[in-house]
N, C-alpha and C positions, 0 to 999 in steps of 0.2 A: 521387512528386512528392508531397510531405508533407501530410498535411490538418490543418487548422486550428481548435483549439478553437472550440466553438460554445455560450455561453453564453446564449441568446436566451430572453426571459420576455415576461411582457405588458406590454410598455412602449409608452405609444403613438407614432406615428412623430414627434410634433411636439414630443415630452418630451426626444427623444434627443441634444439637442446639451446640454440643461441638467443631465444628468444626470452628478454629479463619478462619475470610477473605473471610467468603463465601458471596455472592452477591445476596439479596432479590430480589425475581422475578426472579432469575436465577434457582434456588434450592429449590425447594415447602420446605415448614416448618418456624418456631420460628427462629431469627438470634440475633445472641447477640449483642448488644450494639448500637449506631449513624451510619448507616452505608445507602447508595445511594438505590432507589429502583430502580423497574426493568429499563432496560438502554436498547433505542432505538437505537442499533448497527448500524454503517456507516461504509463501510467497505473499504479503500482506494484501493484496486485492485482487483479487481473479473472480471469476465468473463465471458465464456458460451463457451460447451466442444464440439465446431466443430469444423471439420479438419480444422487445418492450421490455428484455430482461434487468438492465440493467439503470442505476440510476443517475446516469446523466444521458439515459436516449432520449429523453422527454423531459422539461423543463416548463410551464404553460405561461407564465410570468413573460418570458423571452417574444418578445412581439416575432410573429409568424416572419417578418421580412429578414429576421435578423437570426432563425433558427435552421440549423443545417437537417438533412433527412434522412441519413442515416446516425448523427449525433447530433446534439446540441450546438454543440462545439467543433462541428468539423471542418470548419476552416484550418485547427489547428492540426490537423492530420488528414495519413493521405493510407488508402489501405486497409480501412477498416472490415473487420474482418465478419463477414454474413452469418445471418441467423441457419440454425439446423434447423432440423428434424431429429438429432438426438444429439442435444446439446451437452450432458453430461460424458456420454462417451467421449465428445470432441476433446470436451476439456482435458478429461483423464490420459488420452491418446498424449495431447500436447505436452501436458505435463511428465509423460512419460518420456516422452523423445527428447526435453530437455533438463532431467533431474530433479525433479521440483517432485517432493515428498508430501508437503501440506500445502490445502489452500486456506486459507479467510474465507469467507464468504458469507452473502448477505441473508438475511431472514427475512426481509422483503421479498425474496424471488422464493415461490413455491417450485422448483426446480433445486435451488441449495438446499431447502430442508428434506428434498427428496435426497439429495446423493449425501448431503452429510447423512443421513438415516441409513443409507446401502452400502455408504463408504465413510464409515466412521476414522479408517486409520488415512483416508486423502483428505477429508475436511473439517473445519472447526469452525463452528459462527460465531458473528459479530450481529446483536439488535440496531437496527439501521432507526433515529429520531427524525422525527420531522417528516411530516408527509409535503410532498413537494408540490407546491402553488396556493397552500393552505396555512391558515392560522398554525399555529404552534402549540399542539395539546400538551401539557403539561405534565397535566395527571396524568393521564391516559400512556404518556413517554415513561412513566417512572412506571407506571402498572405494566410498561407491556416490560420495560429491563426486566423486572422482577418477575413474572409469569414467564418468561422466555429461559431466562436464567436456571431457572427449576425446570421447565419441560424439558429442555435443548442442551443446559449446558453451556450455551453462550459461553466463551474467552472474551469478549471483548462489547463495545460499543462504538457506532458513528454518529458521526453529526454533520451534516453540511449546511452551514448557517445562512447561506444568500438560498436555497433551497426553500425553506416555509415564506409564507407572507403573510406577514411584514416578515422580516428575516429577523435569526436568533444571531443575536449577537453574541461574540464569544465571549464578552465579558458581562453580560446582560446579566439581569437577576432572574430570565425565563433559563436558561441553563445552568444556575446551580445547583435545584433541586438531581439534575442528571449528573453533575462530577458529583455531589454526593453519596446517589444511590451507585454510583461506582465505585467512589472507592468504599461504598458499606460491604458491598459486596467481592471489591479485591477487582476489580474490570480496571480493564484500559481502554482508555476512549482516540477513536482515531477522530482528526477533527480540520476540516480543510480549509489552509491557510491560505492567504495569498491572492494575488488575482484571480476571480474566476473568470475561468474558458469559458463558459453561457454566458453570455453577452448582457449582464445584468448588473448592478450597481454591488461596488465590491467593500464597503465601509464594513460589513458586518463581518470581515476575515483577514483585517488589518493584522497583523503579524502583532504590534505590540498587545493587543486586547490577550495573548496570551501571559503575561508578567502578571497584571492580576491574578488572572486566574490560579497559577504556579503559586502566589503570597498565599491567596484563600485556601488552596488546596493541596497541600506541601506533600500531602500522603497520595494522589492522584496521579496515574500515569499516563500521559498524553501526547501523542504522536500527531504532529502535524505533517496534514496531507494535500500531497497535492501542488505542492514547489513552494508555497512562501515565499513565490515573486511578485514585486522586487526588491525583498525585504530579508533577501539571505542572511546579508550581512546581520543583521538582525537576528534572526534565529537562530543563526550560531552562537551570540552573544545571549541570547538568553538561555539557548541547554547549557552553553557552561557556566551560568548563573543559578539553572534550575536544576536539580537532578532528576525532578520528574519529567523533563520535557525530550522528547526526539525527533526526529524528522521520517517521514517515508518518503522512497521516491517514487512512492504513484503517478503515474500520468503521462511521464517521462522518459519520452525513447533515451536510454543510456549516454548516447553521445550528448546530449539535452542537459545531462545533470549538473547544476550549477556549480561552477570551481568553489564557490566557498562553502559547499555543501562537501566536497569529494576535498578540499584541504583541510577540513575539521576530520571527516573520517580517518585521515591518514595521519593525524595527529593526537589531541585528545577528543575525539569523536568516538573513538574506536565503538563504544558502547552505544552512541545515541541514534545510528544512523540503521537505518531497516529498510531492507526492498521491499521492494511493491512495484508489480507489473501494472498491467490495464488491459490486461486482454479476459476477453473479449469486447470489454468495452468499446476500445480506437486501435489499440496495438495489437499485434502480435505475436506470439512469445518465439515465432522462428526471428523476426526482427529483435526482438529485447534480449537475446542470446546472443544473435551475433555482434549487438554493438557492446555488451558486455564485454565478449570474447575482443574487441576493441581495445578496449578500455585497457585489460588486463596486459595485452601486446605491447602497448603504447606507455603501462609502468603508471599510469594514472592512479590505480589503487594499490598498496603495496600487498606485498604477498600474503602477509597477515593479516590483514582486514576482511579476506576476503567472506571466510567461515563465519567472525562477528555479523557482519554484514548481510549474507546472503539466509542466515539460520540462525546462531546464536541468541542474536537480540532479541529476534520474535520469538526462540522459543520460550526466553526470559520474558518477557512482555506477557506474552497467549499463555505461561504456562504449561506448556510443551513437553511433556519428556520426552529426552531426546530418544532416539531406538539406534 
């Protein structure tokens, strides 16, 4: 049975009928107007609170004096979720509490591989390419994508361009075999875009670099991760231009979602914006869903946009059959 999204907040019972933008099934009580039913959420960036389990827990090239203790870029975050001795159970419990049906997790983590094997109805896998702090292994990355797709049935690939040393520019020759392999295997690729949180140079992730990639790989499905700031207006223009280019809200607390992205979601970008959290890397699901509730109460996201944003777009991109 699909689990359905629960964006609850401190909303008095008597006020629920009068608040525009609430999502039926997410907050109990009658809802005004034609609105979507309960939503089985797909989280395109979730993980497990095991020590050093997330790709952002450590980045060797960040100078020691510029590196956080609990997160490489902890200057951006507060209340980072602590590690636990039962990371899979903790994540599933948090997912159940907030109606997350399926989470996309990373094969870099043995915990994630075990979780996907034990709970194939709750987790799907992405292959991460590019070892942090080391030269980018092009041939090895292509082989890994193929091997893990065959062995684990991966649904996507991820690339953190400033992770390797030297960085892998989004539109560089080093990245093109990765994109070609994704096209061949029918896999989406999630790529960090914009100024990185870790204190390393940003040039590899400039949003303008996606333009050439979309031109050279028109069949490729690309999802920009981690904000694309300060070039969100450009990100929107490129999504309008290129059918295969999308945006994930990963690593951002909902109250900080870029205005240009919300405006695009509410207009012609209904099929382009994908929900991604950041639990447990730096955000709790309690905070994320409380702030999503705030977006619903304020009407900053149109009622008919919640289903594609929280579920439908990710299911299409990842090839997940609705349940």
